[in-house]
Structures are given as C-alpha cells and as structure tokens.
N, C-alpha and C positions, 0 to 999 in steps of 0.2 A: 213711535215711527216718525213723529214730527221732529223730535230732537236729532234723530239720525239724518234726516234730510237737511237740517240746519248745519250739522257737522260736515256733511259732504259738500254743501255749497260753498264753504270757506276754502276748499281745495283749489290750488292753481293747476296749470298744465303739467308742471314738472312732477308734482306729487302724484297726479293721476298716472303719469307715464311711468313712474317708479312702480306703482301698484300693478299696472298691466304688465310690465317687464317682469316683475317678480312672479306673477302667476304663470306667465309663459315659460319662464325658466323652470318652475316647479313641474309643469306639464311635460316639458321636454326631458327633464331629469327623470321623471317617473317612467316615461316611455322607453328610455334607453337604460333604465335602472342604474343611473349614476346618482348615488345618495349624496355625494358631495355637492353635485349641481342642485339637488333638491334643497340642501341646507342653504346654499347661496340664495336660491329663490325665495326661501322662507325669510331670510334676512332682508332682501329687497322688498318683500311684501310687508314685513312689520315696520320697515322705515316710515312709509307714509301713513300707516295706520296709527302709530304712536307719535308721528310728527317729529322724528329724530333725523338728524343729518349726518354730517361728517363724524364728529366725536360724540357729541351728546346734544341734548335739546338746546337749540340756539347757539351751538358751539361755533358756527361759522358765520353768525350774523354780524353785521356791521353796526356799531353803536350809533344811535340816533344823535344828530347835532342839533343844538338849539339854534334857530335861525337868528336870534338876536345876540347870540354870544360869539364874539370874535377873539381869537387869541391875538397876541401882540404883532405877529408877522403878517396877519391877513388884513386885507382892505375893509 
C-alpha cells in the first residue's frame, strides 16, 4: 500500500486529469453502449497509469540542457 501511495504522489495535474477523463469516457461509453468510446476511454485511462504520452514513454519530452554547456552561437 505504501508503494502505491508513493507512486500516486509523483503524479502531476495533467496525469490525474487524463485518468479522470478516461474513466468518465469509459462510463459514458458503457451507458450509451458505444464500444469504440469505451476503447478510447481505456486508452486514456492506461496512458497515465503506464506514464506514456504522445508516441511512447518520454517521446515528447524535451532533452535536458547542461547549464554550464553553451554552443558556439549562445552567450
């Protein structure tokens, strides 16, 4: 239980929003019996659980820059 709480504490607002949105889409899809909507809801729910974004894990992340390293054109 403690490891689960540590896992959830690292989440940000967008990750939580994706999970809530996915669950709401699943509930709405089941209520109108639209199974394509349920599938999309499952995708939106699995994205924050597995911490995947656009393409794959860290697929859209910006590479970190070293503060002490400057390229030739930068001050």
